C-alpha positions in Angstrom: 20.4 39.0 65.1 17.4 38.0 65.5 15.5 35.2 67.7 12.8 33.5 66.4 10.0 32.1 68.9 7.3 29.6 67.4 4.0 28.5 69.8 3.4 24.6 68.1 0.5 22.3 69.0 1.3 18.8 67.6 2.3 19.4 63.7 0.7 22.8 63.5 2.1 26.4 64.5 -0.1 28.5 66.3 2.2 31.7 66.3 5.6 33.2 65.4 7.2 36.1 66.8 10.7 37.7 65.3 12.5 39.7 67.9 15.5 41.7 67.3 18.3 41.3 69.2 21.2 43.6 68.0 22.3 45.6 64.6 25.5 45.5 63.4 26.8 48.4 61.0 29.9 48.5 59.2 30.8 50.9 56.2 30.7 48.5 53.2 28.4 46.2 51.8 28.2 43.0 53.4 29.1 40.0 51.4 29.2 36.8 53.0 28.8 35.5 56.7 29.9 32.7 58.5 29.2 31.5 61.8 31.2 28.5 63.4 30.0 26.5 66.8 33.4 25.9 68.4 32.3 24.2 71.5 32.0 25.4 75.5 29.3 27.7 74.4 31.0 29.9 72.0 30.3 30.7 68.8 32.4 32.4 66.2 30.9 34.8 63.9 33.0 36.3 61.0 31.9 38.5 58.2 33.6 39.9 55.6 32.8 43.2 53.2 32.9 45.0 49.8 36.1 47.2 51.3 38.0 44.1 51.9 37.5 44.1 55.4 37.1 41.0 57.9 35.0 41.2 61.0 35.4 39.0 64.0 32.8 38.4 66.9 32.4 36.4 69.6 29.3 35.0 71.0 29.1 33.2 74.4 25.5 31.3 73.9 24.2 29.7 77.3 23.2 26.2 76.5 21.3 25.9 80.0 17.8 24.5 79.9 15.8 27.9 80.5 18.3 30.2 78.9 17.0 33.4 77.3 18.2 35.1 74.5 19.0 38.0 76.4 21.9 36.3 78.0 23.6 36.1 74.8 27.7 38.0 75.2 28.9 39.5 72.5 32.4 39.9 72.6 35.6 40.7 70.1 38.4 38.2 70.0 42.1 39.6 70.0 42.9 42.4 67.6 45.8 43.5 65.7 47.2 47.1 66.5 44.7 49.8 65.6 42.0 48.0 64.1 40.1 50.5 62.2 36.9 51.4 64.1 34.1 51.0 61.5 31.9 48.3 63.3 29.6 48.1 66.1 26.6 47.2 67.8 23.7 49.7 67.9 21.4 47.8 70.2 19.8 45.2 71.5 22.5 42.8 73.5 24.4 45.0 76.1 28.0 45.8 76.1 28.5 44.0 72.7 30.8 45.1 69.5 32.3 43.8 66.8 35.3 45.3 65.4 37.3 45.0 62.0 40.0 42.5 62.3 41.5 44.1 59.5 41.8 45.1 55.5 42.6 41.5 54.0 41.7 42.1 50.1 42.0 45.2 47.9 38.5 45.1 47.1 35.8 42.9 48.3 35.7 39.8 50.1 34.1 37.5 47.6 33.9 34.3 50.0 35.0 33.4 53.4 34.8 30.2 55.7 35.6 29.3 59.5 37.0 25.8 60.3 35.2 24.8 64.0 38.0 23.0 65.2 41.2 25.2 64.4 39.1 28.5 64.5 41.0 29.6 61.5 39.5 31.7 58.9 40.0 31.3 54.9 39.2 34.4 52.4 38.8 34.7 49.1 38.8 38.0 47.3 37.7 39.8 44.2 41.4 40.2 43.9 42.3 37.1 43.3 44.1 36.4 46.7 43.2 33.4 49.1 44.7 33.9 52.6 44.2 31.8 55.9 43.6 33.7 59.0 44.6 33.0 62.7 42.9 35.5 64.9 45.9 35.0 67.2 48.8 34.8 65.0 48.0 36.9 61.9 47.3 36.0 58.3 49.2 33.7 55.8 48.7 34.3 52.2 48.1 30.7 50.2 48.0 32.6 46.7 49.5 35.5 45.1 46.6 38.3 44.0 45.8 38.0 40.4 44.4 40.8 37.9 42.2 37.8 35.9 41.1 35.6 38.7 38.5 35.8 41.0 36.8 33.4 43.4 32.9 33.0 44.4 33.3 30.4 46.8 35.6 28.6 49.2 35.2 25.8 52.0 37.3 24.0 54.2 37.4 20.2 53.9 39.8 19.5 56.4 41.9 21.3 59.0 44.7 22.4 56.7 42.9 21.8 53.2 40.3 23.5 51.3 38.3 24.0 48.0 37.5 27.3 46.1 35.4 28.1 42.9 37.1 30.2 40.8 35.0 32.7 38.3 37.2 31.7 35.3 37.9 27.8 35.8 35.9 26.0 38.1 37.1 23.9 41.3 40.5 23.8 42.8 41.8 22.1 46.0 44.0 23.8 48.3 46.7 22.8 51.1 47.9 25.8 53.0 50.9 23.8 54.2 52.2 23.6 50.7 54.0 26.8 48.9 54.1 28.1 45.8 50.8 29.3 45.3 49.4 27.0 43.1 46.4 24.3 44.4 47.1 20.7 44.6 44.6 20.2 42.0 41.9 21.7 39.6 39.6 20.8 37.1 40.5 21.3 33.5 39.1 23.9 31.6 37.6 21.3 29.4 34.8 20.3 31.7 33.4 24.1 31.8 33.8 26.5 34.7 30.9 24.7 36.6 32.0 21.2 35.6 28.9 20.4 33.9 28.8 22.3 30.5 32.3 21.3 28.8 32.5 20.6 25.3 30.3 17.6 25.5 27.4 19.1 27.4 27.1 22.6 26.2 25.0 24.9 27.8 22.7 27.4 26.2 23.1 31.1 26.7 25.2 34.0 25.7 27.8 33.5 28.4 29.5 30.0 30.1 28.0 29.2 33.1 29.9 29.3 36.6 29.7 28.2 40.0 28.1 30.5 42.4 28.0 28.2 45.6 29.7 25.5 47.0 29.4 23.3 50.3 31.3 20.5 51.8 29.8 17.4 53.3 30.0 17.8 57.0 31.0 14.3 57.6 32.3 12.8 54.3 34.6 16.1 53.4 35.9 14.3 50.0 32.4 15.2 48.7 31.7 18.3 47.7 28.4 20.0 46.2 28.4 23.1 43.8 25.9 25.2 42.3 25.8 27.1 38.8 24.6 30.3 37.2 23.1 27.9 34.7 20.6 26.5 37.3 22.7 23.2 37.5 23.5 21.3 40.6 26.5 19.3 40.7 28.2 16.6 43.1 31.9 15.9 43.2 34.4 13.4 44.8 37.8 15.8 45.6 39.9 12.3 46.0 39.6 11.8 42.0 40.7 15.0 40.7 41.0 13.2 37.2 37.2 12.6 37.4 34.3 14.8 36.4 31.7 15.6 38.6 29.8 12.3 40.0 26.2 13.5 39.1 24.9 16.8 38.0 21.3 18.1 37.6 20.4 19.4 33.8 20.6 23.4 33.4 17.5 25.1 33.8 17.7 28.8 32.4 14.1 29.2 33.7 15.4 28.7 37.2 17.9 31.2 37.2 21.4 30.6 39.1 21.6 28.5 41.9 22.4 30.8 45.2 23.0 28.3 47.8 23.7 24.5 48.2 23.9 22.1 51.3 24.2 18.6 51.8 20.7 17.0 52.8 21.9 16.0 56.7 18.4 13.7 57.4 20.0 11.0 54.8 22.4 10.6 57.7 19.7 9.9 60.4 18.1 7.7 57.8 21.0 5.5 57.0 21.9 4.9 60.6 18.4 3.0 61.2 20.3 -0.4 59.8 23.8 -1.4 58.9 22.5 -2.2 55.3 21.2 1.1 54.6 24.2 2.9 56.0 26.5 0.4 53.6 24.0 1.7 50.7 24.5 5.3 52.1 28.3 5.3 52.1 28.9 4.2 48.7 26.1 6.6 46.9 25.8 10.1 46.2 24.5 12.2 48.7 21.6 14.3 48.0 21.7 18.6 48.0 19.4 20.9 48.8 19.5 24.1 46.8 17.7 27.2 46.1 17.4 29.2 42.9 16.8 32.7 42.0 13.3 31.3 40.2 12.2 31.0 43.6 12.5 27.3 43.9 13.7 25.1 47.1 14.6 21.9 45.8 16.3 18.6 46.1 18.3 16.2 44.2 18.2 12.8 44.0 20.7 10.2 42.2 18.9 8.4 38.8 22.1 6.0 38.8 25.5 5.7 39.5 28.6 3.3 38.4 29.1 0.0 39.9 30.5 0.3 43.7 34.4 0.3 43.4 35.0 2.1 40.3 35.3 5.5 39.4 34.7 7.8 36.1 37.6 8.3 34.1 38.2 11.9 32.8 35.9 12.8 29.9 33.6 10.2 30.4 30.6 12.3 31.5 28.4 12.1 34.9 25.3 11.0 36.1 22.4 13.0 35.8 20.6 14.0 39.0 16.6 14.3 39.4 15.3 17.0 41.3 12.2 17.7 43.2 10.7 20.5 44.5 10.1 21.5 48.4 8.9 24.9 48.4 8.3 27.6 45.8 8.0 31.2 45.9 4.9 32.9 43.6 6.3 35.1 40.8 9.4 33.9 40.8 10.7 35.5 43.9 14.2 34.5 44.4 15.1 32.4 47.5 18.6 33.8 48.5 19.8 31.5 51.0 18.1 29.0 53.4 19.3 26.8 56.5 18.4 23.1 58.2 18.0 22.6 61.7 21.7 20.6 61.9 20.5 17.6 64.4 17.1 16.5 62.8 16.8 18.4 59.5 13.1 18.8 60.2 13.3 22.6 60.4 14.5 24.8 57.5 14.4 28.2 57.4 15.2 30.5 54.0 14.8 34.3 53.1 13.7 35.6 49.9 14.7 38.9 48.1 11.1 40.2 49.0 12.5 40.7 52.8 10.6 37.7 53.8 11.7 34.8 56.1 10.0 31.3 55.4 9.8 28.4 57.9 9.1 24.7 56.8 8.5 21.9 58.8 9.9 19.5 56.2 8.3 16.0 57.8 5.0 17.4 57.6 5.9 19.3 54.3 3.7 22.3 55.6 4.7 26.0 55.3 4.9 28.7 57.7 
């Protein structure tokens, strides 16, 4: 856990300092980490590892002006009996400790997400099992484990519904309140594993591309964005299970896999400036930020859309997306992950596989 301090003068960054606040140790390799701001100065941090263990830590973060990072408190929530003591904080934050909440998968935790209102976590494993975890009441299996299906991503859409990306067959929409262990809807195999490279739109390469990451729009949860191992980015409307992705960018073998996607939160600020632009924004496909193995941090833009109020029938294809580059790394250094300031969208951070952290002030298009 780190604290990034920046001294600015106007639009220029004078100095930066990265201070370490604490270290979390665990037996297995960390496979996914998600953080949810649940309100009242409380932040929930949940991460999974390659051994199938799920870790839960509660951060109490003072929001008062002048509060320092040293005042952050770290606590473990209620745990089941006799949790395996395999994780702890070495230093930095006093009296802080992370515990393994339990073993939730027979194999690695492939993906997880935390709902900021219900505080429930959903996990998808390499064993093909999908489970919802209430940290007070316990776990509930949504789908049985499978020897031939595993998952690469999962995200909540509403309080009881979520969407997954399967390594075998594209997207699946789920409702935890329904029994039977089957998704509510799923993309057909004819669209390809990533929804963009079916029989009508084949993708070059020895292996069929699959979805590597997904994101759900924070204010319009029926919109879902996915990144593909082919370098393509797609936007889906989950309300129309019979429709292919609304639009997608062409596959780019040189870019390599897309490792993370996020909807561009700056659009909501721009759309709010007038009623006409707000109406236009609500009917158009939102833009997506993405990062790739080839070292590109980019943004999609819609090049065309069907008439307002209409949807594309199954098999009709989807609108191509244009892409612009926000930042790139020399020598093809991979950009593995990024994050955007949630309120203004101006500050953007990304990390690379060369162990570097890059800060961007997007409005000034300057790199620090």
